[in-house]
VOGU-812858 format. One record per residue: residue number from 0; residue in one letter; x, y, z of N, C-alpha, C in turn. Coordinates in steps of 0.2 Angstrom, whole numbers, plus 5000, padded with zeros to 4 digits. Layout:
  seq  type  n_c1  n_c2  n_c3  ca_c1  ca_c2  ca_c3  c_c1  c_c2  c_c3
  NUM     a     X     Y     Z      X      Y      Z     X     Y     Z
...
# end
This chain:
  seq  type  n_c1  n_c2  n_c3  ca_c1  ca_c2  ca_c3  c_c1  c_c2  c_c3
    0     m  5004  4996  5000   5000   5000   5000  5004  5008  5000
    1     i  5009  5005  5006   5016   5012   5004  5018  5013  4998
    2     l  5021  5008  4995   5024   5008   4988  5019  5011  4984
    3     r  5012  5009  4982   5007   5010   4981  5006  5018  4978
    4     t  5005  5019  4984   5005   5026   4986  5010  5032  4985
    5     f  5017  5030  4986   5022   5033   4984  5023  5033  4977
    6     i  5020  5029  4973   5020   5027   4966  5016  5032  4961
    7     a  5009  5033  4966   5003   5036   4963  5004  5043  4965
    8     g  5010  5046  4971   5011   5053   4972  5015  5055  4966
    9     s  5022  5049  4966   5026   5052   4962  5025  5055  4953
   10     l  5019  5049  4952   5015   5051   4944  5012  5057  4945
   11     l  5009  5058  4951   5007   5065   4950  5009  5070  4950
   12     l  5016  5070  4953   5021   5075   4953  5024  5078  4945
   13     l  5024  5070  4942   5026   5073   4935  5021  5074  4930
   14     t  5016  5072  4931   5010   5076   4929  5010  5083  4929
   15     s  5009  5084  4934   5008   5093   4936  5016  5095  4933
   16     a  5022  5091  4933   5026   5097   4931  5027  5097  4923
   17     a  5025  5091  4918   5023   5093   4913  5019  5096  4910
   18     w  5014  5099  4916   5010   5105   4913  5011  5110  4915
   19     a  5017  5110  4918   5019   5118   4921  5023  5122  4913
   20     i  5021  5128  4914   5020   5132   4906  5025  5138  4911
   21     s  5029  5140  4905   5032   5146   4908  5031  5151  4902
   22     p  5030  5158  4906   5029   5164   4902  5034  5166  4896
   23     y  5038  5164  4896   5045   5167   4892  5049  5160  4888
   24     i  5050  5160  4882   5054   5156   4879  5059  5157  4876
   25     q  5067  5155  4878   5073   5157   4875  5073  5155  4866
   26     g  5076  5161  4863   5076   5159   4855  5083  5158  4854
   27     t  5086  5159  4847   5092   5157   4845  5097  5166  4846
   28     d  5100  5163  4847   5106   5171   4849  5106  5174  4841
   29     t  5105  5180  4842   5108   5186   4837  5112  5191  4837
   30     a  5116  5190  4832   5121   5195   4832  5119  5202  4830
   31     g  5124  5206  4834   5124   5214   4835  5127  5216  4840
   32     s  5130  5224  4839   5132   5228   4845  5127  5230  4850
   33     t  5123  5232  4848   5118   5237   4854  5111  5233  4853
   34     p  5107  5236  4857   5100   5231   4858  5096  5235  4852
   35     q  5097  5240  4849   5094   5242   4844  5095  5238  4838
   36     a  5101  5236  4836   5103   5232   4831  5101  5226  4831
   37     i  5102  5223  4835   5097   5216   4836  5091  5215  4835
   38     a  5087  5221  4838   5079   5221   4838  5077  5223  4832
   39     g  5083  5226  4826   5082   5228   4819  5083  5220  4815
   40     t  5087  5217  4817   5087   5210   4814  5081  5206  4814
   41     v  5081  5203  4821   5074   5201   4824  5068  5205  4820
   42     e  5066  5210  4819   5060   5213   4817  5060  5211  4811
   43     a  5066  5211  4805   5066   5209   4798  5063  5202  4797
   44     k  5067  5197  4802   5064   5189   4802  5056  5189  4803
   45     l  5055  5194  4809   5047   5193   4810  5042  5194  4804
   46     k  5044  5200  4801   5041   5203   4796  5040  5199  4789
   47     r  5045  5194  4788   5048   5190   4783  5041  5185  4786
   48     a  5040  5183  4792   5035   5176   4794  5029  5179  4794
   49     g  5028  5186  4792   5019   5188   4792  5016  5191  4798
   50     f  5021  5192  4802   5020   5196   4809  5021  5203  4807
   51     k  5017  5207  4811   5014   5214   4810  5019  5218  4816
   52     v  5024  5221  4814   5028   5224   4821  5025  5232  4821
   53     v  5022  5232  4827   5018   5238   4829  5024  5241  4834
   54     g  5027  5239  4837   5031   5244   4841  5038  5242  4841
   55     k  5043  5245  4846   5050   5243   4847  5050  5247  4856
   56     y  5055  5245  4859   5056   5249   4865  5061  5246  4869
   57     f  5064  5254  4870   5072   5253   4875  5071  5256  4880
   58     p  5070  5255  4885   5068   5255   4893  5074  5261  4893
   59     k  5073  5267  4897   5078   5269   4901  5080  5266  4907
   60     k  5087  5268  4909   5091   5264   4913  5091  5256  4912
   61     l  5088  5253  4907   5092   5246   4905  5094  5248  4897
   62     s  5099  5250  4898   5104   5252   4890  5105  5245  4887
   63     e  5106  5240  4891   5108   5233   4889  5101  5229  4882
   64     y  5096  5232  4885   5089   5228   4884  5085  5232  4878
   65     g  5081  5229  4875   5077   5231   4869  5070  5226  4870
   66     v  5065  5228  4866   5058   5223   4866  5054  5226  4860
   67     v  5054  5220  4856   5050   5223   4849  5044  5219  4849
   68     v  5038  5224  4847   5031   5222   4847  5027  5220  4842
   69     v  5025  5214  4842   5021   5211   4835  5016  5209  4835
   70     t  5011  5211  4831   5004   5204   4833  5002  5200  4826
   71     d  4995  5197  4826   4996   5192   4822  4988  5193  4820
   72     d  4987  5191  4813   4978   5192   4811  4976  5187  4813
   73     k  4978  5179  4814   4974   5174   4816  4973  5175  4826
   74     l  4978  5178  4828   4978   5181   4837  4974  5185  4836
   75     l  4972  5189  4833   4967   5197   4833  4960  5194  4832
   76     d  4959  5188  4827   4953   5186   4826  4951  5183  4831
   77     a  4955  5178  4835   4954   5175   4843  4953  5182  4847
   78     v  4956  5184  4848   4955   5191   4853  4947  5193  4852
   79     g  4946  5195  4846   4939   5197   4845  4935  5194  4845
   80     e  4934  5186  4844   4928   5181   4848  4928  5182  4854
   81     v  4933  5182  4858   4934   5181   4866  4931  5187  4868
   82     g  4933  5193  4866   4933   5200   4868  4934  5201  4874
   83     g  4933  5208  4878   4933   5210   4882  4942  5211  4884
   84     h  4943  5207  4892   4949   5208   4893  4955  5204  4890
   85     a  4951  5200  4887   4956   5196   4880  4962  5200  4877
   86     v  4960  5206  4874   4962   5210   4871  4968  5210  4874
   87     l  4971  5210  4880   4977   5210   4882  4982  5206  4879
   88     n  4979  5200  4875   4984   5195   4872  4985  5196  4865
   89     s  4982  5204  4863   4984   5205   4856  4990  5205  4854
   90     a  4997  5206  4859   5003   5209   4857  5007  5203  4859
   91     i  5013  5202  4854   5018   5197   4856  5025  5201  4858
   92     r  5027  5199  4863   5033   5204   4866  5041  5199  4863
   93     i  5044  5202  4860   5050   5199   4860  5057  5202  4863
   94     g  5060  5200  4868   5064   5204   4872  5074  5203  4868
   95     v  5076  5206  4867   5083   5206   4866  5088  5210  4872
   96     k  5095  5207  4871   5099   5210   4875  5105  5210  4871
   97     t  5110  5214  4875   5116   5217   4868  5120  5209  4868
   98     d  5120  5206  4873   5125   5200   4871  5122  5195  4866
   99     g  5115  5196  4863   5113   5193   4857  5108  5188  4859
  100     t  5106  5188  4867   5101   5185   4869  5094  5188  4866
  101     v  5089  5181  4864   5082   5185   4861  5079  5178  4864
  102     s  5073  5183  4867   5066   5179   4870  5061  5182  4867
  103     y  5056  5177  4869   5050   5180   4868  5044  5178  4869
  104     t  5038  5179  4872   5033   5177   4878  5029  5170  4874
  105     n  5028  5167  4878   5026   5160   4877  5017  5160  4875
  106     p  5016  5160  4868   5010   5162   4866  5003  5157  4873
  107     e  5005  5151  4873   5001   5147   4877  5000  5148  4884
  108     y  5006  5152  4886   5006   5155   4894  5000  5160  4895
  109     w  5001  5166  4888   4998   5171   4889  4991  5170  4888
  110     a  4990  5165  4883   4984   5165   4880  4978  5162  4886
  111     r  4982  5156  4889   4978   5154   4893  4977  5158  4900
  112     a  4981  5164  4902   4979   5170   4905  4973  5173  4905
  113     y  4973  5175  4898   4970   5182   4896  4963  5178  4890
  114     f  4963  5172  4889   4958   5169   4885  4952  5166  4890
  115     r  4956  5165  4897   4953   5160   4902  4950  5154  4900
  116     g  4943  5154  4900   4942   5148   4899  4938  5146  4893
  117     a  4938  5151  4887   4938   5152   4880  4946  5148  4877
  118     y  4950  5148  4881   4958   5146   4878  4955  5140  4874
  119     s  4953  5134  4875   4952   5127   4871  4949  5128  4865
  120     k  4945  5135  4865   4940   5134   4858  4946  5137  4852
  121     h  4951  5139  4855   4956   5144   4851  4963  5142  4852
  122     e  4964  5136  4853   4971   5133   4855  4974  5133  4849
  123     d  4970  5130  4842   4974   5130   4837  4976  5137  4834
  124     a  4974  5143  4836   4977   5147   4833  4981  5152  4837
  125     v  4981  5148  4844   4987   5150   4847  4994  5144  4847
  126     k  4992  5138  4846   4998   5134   4843  5001  5136  4837
  127     s  4996  5138  4832   5000   5141   4826  5005  5146  4825
  128     v  5002  5151  4830   5009   5157   4832  5014  5155  4835
  129     q  5013  5149  4839   5018   5149   4843  5024  5143  4839
  130     s  5021  5140  4835   5024   5136   4829  5029  5141  4825
  131     r  5025  5148  4821   5028   5152   4819  5034  5156  4821
  132     l  5033  5156  4827   5038   5160   4832  5044  5155  4832
  133     s  5042  5149  4833   5047   5145   4836  5052  5144  4828
  134     d  5048  5144  4823   5051   5141   4817  5056  5152  4814
  135     t  5053  5154  4817   5058   5161   4816  5062  5162  4819
  136     l  5061  5162  4827   5066   5164   4831  5069  5158  4836
  137     g  5068  5153  4833   5070   5147   4839  5066  5144  4842
  138     e  5068  5141  4846   5065   5137   4850  5068  5134  4858
  139     g  5070  5137  4862   5075   5134   4866  5070  5133  4873
  140     k  5074  5134  4880   5070   5131   4884  5066  5136  4887
  141     g  5060  5136  4891   5056   5140   4894  5059  5142  4899
  142     f  5059  5149  4902   5060   5152   4908  5056  5156  4911
  143     g  5058  5161  4918   5055   5164   4920  5050  5164  4926
  144     g  5050  5155  4928   5046   5154   4932  5041  5149  4928
  145     d  5036  5147  4932   5030   5142   4928  5023  5143  4933
  146     e  5019  5141  4928   5011   5140   4930  5009  5134  4928
  147     t  5003  5131  4932   5000   5126   4928  4994  5130  4924
  148     a  4992  5125  4917   4986   5128   4915  4979  5131  4920
  149     r  4979  5127  4924   4974   5127   4928  4973  5133  4932
  150     s  4980  5134  4934   4982   5143   4936  4980  5148  4934
  151     l  4983  5147  4928   4982   5152   4924  4976  5154  4921
  152     s  4971  5151  4921   4964   5149   4918  4961  5154  4923
  153     n  4964  5155  4928   4960   5160   4933  4965  5163  4938
  154     y  4970  5167  4935   4977   5167   4938  4974  5173  4944
  155     r  4980  5173  4950   4980   5178   4954  4986  5177  4958
  156     y  4990  5179  4962   4996   5177   4964  4996  5174  4972
  157     m  4989  5177  4973   4989   5175   4980  4980  5177  4984
  158     v  4978  5172  4988   4972   5173   4990  4972  5181  4993
  159     g  4967  5183  4989   4965   5191   4992  4967  5195  4986
  160     m  4970  5194  4980   4976   5198   4976  4971  5198  4970
  161     e  4969  5205  4966   4966   5204   4960  4968  5199  4955
  162     k  4963  5198  4951   4963   5195   4945  4960  5197  4940
  163     l  4962  5194  4933   4961   5198   4927  4955  5201  4926
  164     d  4949  5200  4929   4943   5205   4929  4941  5208  4934
  165     s  4946  5210  4940   4944   5213   4945  4943  5221  4943
  166     s  4936  5222  4947   4934   5228   4945  4939  5236  4947
  167     k  4945  5233  4949   4948   5238   4950  4951  5240  4944
  168     s  4951  5235  4939   4956   5238   4932  4950  5243  4928
  169     k  4945  5244  4930   4943   5250   4926  4945  5257  4929
  170     l  4947  5261  4924   4949   5266   4925  4943  5272  4925
  171     t  4941  5273  4921   4935   5278   4917  4931  5274  4914
  172     e  4926  5280  4911   4923   5278   4904  4920  5284  4902
  173     y  4917  5282  4895   4917   5289   4891  4910  5286  4886
  174     d  4909  5292  4883   4900   5292   4879  4901  5286  4875
  175     n  4908  5285  4872   4909   5281   4866  4916  5279  4866
  176     h  4917  5271  4863   4923   5269   4860  4930  5274  4858
  177     a  4927  5277  4854   4930   5284   4850  4933  5290  4853
  178     e  4928  5291  4859   4931   5295   4863  4936  5293  4868
  179     a  4934  5287  4870   4938   5285   4874  4946  5284  4872
  180     v  4946  5281  4867   4955   5279   4863  4957  5287  4860
  181     k  4955  5292  4859   4956   5298   4857  4959  5300  4863
  182     a  4958  5299  4869   4958   5302   4876  4964  5298  4878
  183     v  4965  5294  4878   4971   5289   4879  4977  5291  4876
  184     r  4974  5292  4868   4981   5293   4863  4983  5300  4864
  185     e  4979  5305  4865   4980   5311   4866  4985  5311  4873
  186     n  4983  5309  4880   4986   5310   4883  4993  5305  4883
  187     l  4993  5300  4881   5001   5297   4879  5005  5302  4875
  188     a  5002  5306  4869   5005   5311   4866  5009  5314  4870
  189     k  5005  5318  4873   5007   5322   4879  5012  5321  4884
  190     g  5013  5314  4884   5017   5312   4889  5015  5312  4896
  191     t  5009  5311  4898   5006   5312   4904  5008  5307  4909
  192     g  5011  5308  4915   5016   5303   4919  5021  5302  4918
  193     q  5024  5306  4914   5030   5302   4910  5028  5297  4907
  194     t  5025  5296  4902   5025   5290   4900  5025  5292  4891
  195     a  5024  5287  4888   5026   5286   4880  5023  5281  4878
  196     k  5018  5282  4870   5015   5276   4869  5021  5271  4866
  197     i  5019  5266  4864   5024   5260   4863  5021  5257  4856
  198     y  5016  5255  4856   5012   5253   4850  5004  5254  4853
  199     e  4999  5253  4848   4993   5253   4847  4989  5248  4843
  200     i  4986  5244  4847   4982   5238   4842  4975  5239  4844
  201     n  4972  5240  4837   4964   5240   4835  4963  5232  4835
  202     v  4957  5230  4837   4953   5223   4835  4948  5228  4831
  203     p  4947  5225  4823   4942   5228   4819  4936  5225  4822
  204     d  4931  5231  4822   4923   5231   4822  4922  5225  4830
  205     k  4926  5227  4834   4926   5224   4840  4925  5231  4846
  206     k  4927  5236  4844   4927   5242   4847  4934  5241  4853
  207     l  4938  5236  4853   4943   5233   4856  4950  5237  4856
  208     t  4953  5241  4859   4960   5245   4857  4964  5243  4863
  209     i  4971  5242  4862   4977   5241   4867  4982  5245  4865
  210     f  4984  5250  4872   4991   5252   4869  4997  5250  4875
  211     g  5003  5250  4870   5006   5248   4876  5011  5254  4878
  212     v  5013  5255  4885   5013   5261   4889  5022  5259  4891
  213     a  5025  5264  4889   5033   5265   4893  5032  5271  4899
  214     m  5035  5268  4904   5036   5273   4909  5041  5274  4912
  215     h  5044  5283  4911   5050   5285   4910  5051  5288  4918
  216     d  5048  5288  4922   5047   5291   4928  5055  5289  4932
  217     d  5059  5295  4934   5066   5296   4937  5064  5289  4943
  218     m  5060  5288  4947   5059   5286   4952  5056  5279  4951
  219     l  5049  5279  4948   5045   5272   4946  5047  5271  4940
  220     g  5051  5271  4935   5051   5269   4928  5051  5262  4927
  221     d  5051  5261  4922   5052   5253   4921  5058  5250  4923
  222     g  5065  5254  4920   5070   5253   4922  5072  5249  4929
  223     q  5068  5255  4934   5070   5255   4940  5067  5248  4944
  224     w  5060  5248  4942   5057   5244   4946  5059  5237  4944
  225     m  5061  5236  4936   5062   5229   4934  5070  5227  4938
  226     k  5074  5233  4939   5080   5231   4941  5080  5228  4950
  227     k  5074  5232  4955   5073   5230   4960  5071  5223  4961
  228     i  5067  5221  4956   5065   5214   4957  5070  5209  4952
  229     e  5075  5212  4949   5080   5207   4946  5078  5203  4941
  230     q  5074  5206  4937   5070   5203   4932  5071  5205  4923
  231     q  5078  5210  4923   5079   5211   4916  5079  5205  4912
  232     n  5081  5200  4915   5081   5194   4909  5074  5193  4906
  233     s  5068  5195  4909   5062   5195   4908  5061  5202  4904
  234     i  5064  5205  4901   5064   5210   4897  5056  5211  4893
  235     a  5055  5204  4890   5047   5203   4885  5041  5203  4890
  236     g  5041  5206  4899   5038   5207   4901  5034  5213  4899
  237     l  5038  5220  4897   5037   5224   4895  5035  5226  4890
  238     p  5030  5230  4886   5028   5236   4892  5022  5234  4895
  239     y  5020  5239  4899   5012   5239   4902  5007  5241  4897
  240     e  5001  5238  4899   4996   5239   4894  4990  5244  4897
  241     i  4986  5249  4893   4980   5251   4894  4977  5250  4889
  242     y  4969  5249  4890   4966   5246   4886  4958  5249  4884
  243     v  4955  5248  4879   4948   5250   4879  4944  5246  4876
  244     v  4938  5243  4881   4933   5239   4880  4926  5244  4879
  245     g  4923  5242  4873   4918   5247   4872  4920  5255  4874
  246     n  4915  5258  4880   4918   5264   4882  4922  5264  4886
  247     e  4923  5259  4891   4928   5258   4894  4935  5258  4895
  248     v  4939  5262  4899   4946   5262   4898  4948  5257  4904
  249     h  4953  5251  4904   4955   5248   4910  4963  5247  4909
  250     s  4964  5245  4913   4971   5243   4913  4971  5237  4919
  251     p  4976  5232  4918   4977   5227   4923  4980  5228  4928
  252     h  4976  5227  4935   4980   5230   4940  4987  5227  4941
  253     a  4991  5231  4942   4997   5229   4945  4998  5222  4948
  254     r  4994  5221  4954   4997   5215   4958  4995  5210  4954
  255     f  4991  5209  4948   4988   5203   4943  4995  5204  4938
  256     r  4996  5209  4935   5001   5210   4928  5007  5208  4930
  257     i  5011  5212  4936   5017   5212   4937  5018  5203  4940
  258     a  5012  5201  4942   5014   5193   4945  5013  5188  4940
  259     l  5009  5190  4936   5008   5184   4931  5015  5186  4924
  260     a  5018  5192  4924   5023   5193   4920  5029  5189  4922
  261     f  5030  5188  4930   5037   5187   4934  5032  5182  4939
  262     p  5033  5177  4938   5029   5172   4943  5036  5168  4947
  263     d  5040  5170  4946   5047   5168   4949  5050  5173  4953
  264     v  5046  5176  4955   5049   5183   4960  5045  5182  4966
  265     g  5049  5180  4970   5046   5179   4977  5043  5185  4982
  266     m  5040  5184  4987   5036   5190   4990  5043  5194  4993
  267     g  5049  5191  4995   5052   5197   4996  5055  5201  4993
  268     q  5055  5201  4985   5056   5203   4980  5051  5209  4979
  269     f  5045  5206  4979   5039   5211   4978  5038  5215  4984
  270     m  5041  5214  4989   5040   5220   4994  5045  5226  4991
  271     r  5050  5223  4988   5055   5229   4988  5050  5235  4984
  272     i  5045  5232  4979   5041   5236   4976  5033  5238  4978
  273     s  5032  5238  4985   5025   5238   4987  5022  5243  4986
  274     a  5026  5248  4983   5021   5256   4983  5019  5254  4976
  275     l  5022  5252  4972   5023   5252   4963  5015  5250  4960
  276     p  5012  5245  4962   5005   5243   4961  5000  5250  4961
  277     n  5000  5253  4965   4996   5260   4965  4998  5265  4963
  278     e  5005  5266  4961   5008   5271   4958  5007  5270  4950
  279     i  5007  5263  4949   5006   5261   4940  4997  5263  4939
  280     m  4995  5262  4944   4987   5262   4944  4985  5269  4942
  281     q  4989  5273  4946   4987   5279   4944  4990  5284  4940
  282     t  4996  5280  4938   4997   5283   4932  4993  5281  4926
  283     m  4991  5275  4925   4985   5273   4921  4980  5277  4921
  284     g  4977  5279  4929   4972   5283   4927  4972  5289  4924
  285     a  4978  5293  4925   4979   5300   4923  4980  5297  4914
  286     i  4982  5294  4913   4983   5293   4904  4976  5292  4902
  287     a  4971  5288  4906   4964   5288   4906  4961  5295  4905
  288     g  4962  5300  4908   4959   5305   4910  4956  5307  4917
  289     v  4958  5303  4922   4956   5301   4927  4959  5308  4932
  290     k  4955  5311  4936   4960   5318   4938  4963  5314  4944
  291     k  4968  5317  4946   4973   5313   4951  4970  5314  4959
  292     d  4965  5320  4961   4961   5320   4966  4957  5314  4967
  293     e  4956  5310  4960   4950   5305   4961  4952  5299  4961
  294     t  4959  5298  4962   4963   5292   4960  4967  5289  4967
  295     a  4965  5294  4975   4969   5293   4980  4971  5285  4982
  296     s  4964  5283  4981   4963   5275   4984  4960  5270  4981
  297     a  4957  5273  4976   4953   5269   4970  4956  5263  4970
  298     w  4964  5262  4968   4966   5255   4964  4970  5251  4971
  299     q  4969  5253  4977   4973   5251   4983  4971  5244  4985
# end
């Protein structure tokens, strides 16, 4: 009986490990003397493979790193069918480093988190994107931590913390989709909150729009907080997002989004940036057009 229990337990552990999914995949190293040069080579490869390049990001204070952001028509079709918060799955991010390292977001990991219960319906589209990325950029080991398929389908870092559909993700609303998009677009163009637009993706006919946001604040910018939690090599976790669903402006709560992007970060590391989630939400609120005096405790 003891032996049988031990074997059953071992098989269960092996099964759980087999289902572990990492947020990033290591690609093939690419030659280049700067992240900009490496990003240029990666961009050309992705274009030839049929991906649409929508932006590039070279974070301040992280001079060795960069991110190329692309999207894909099949993926956008799936996003449109799922709707709502699934617009967060519109972008595919590829990280580069001066030493030639290339990595990219694992489509399965992010799709399971953002499509949730609808993932199985769109798995073929996700796997197609995954295959094309592997063919284009190479496929090494997964890294950055791991989560099970089950945990990703309703992800949160720990009990009591926000999930994908937290009511706190809603920043404000406008009379219609066009007005909401216009407000976000204009505030990013002005550099509200020391930010800048990295990309904008629209899902045709679905009233879904997502923006990638660079945060340049000298104290709380992307470079600073990434260093504090020692996650520079998971650079493909950037940039942060703000998105419009119908007439509502949302941003994923930072206690959800940062934990999802960096699941191997321990609680001690997260405590180094304990003030960051509320700071990010206030910054995204400002981009959405929310007055500062209305945001004091809305997202804590």
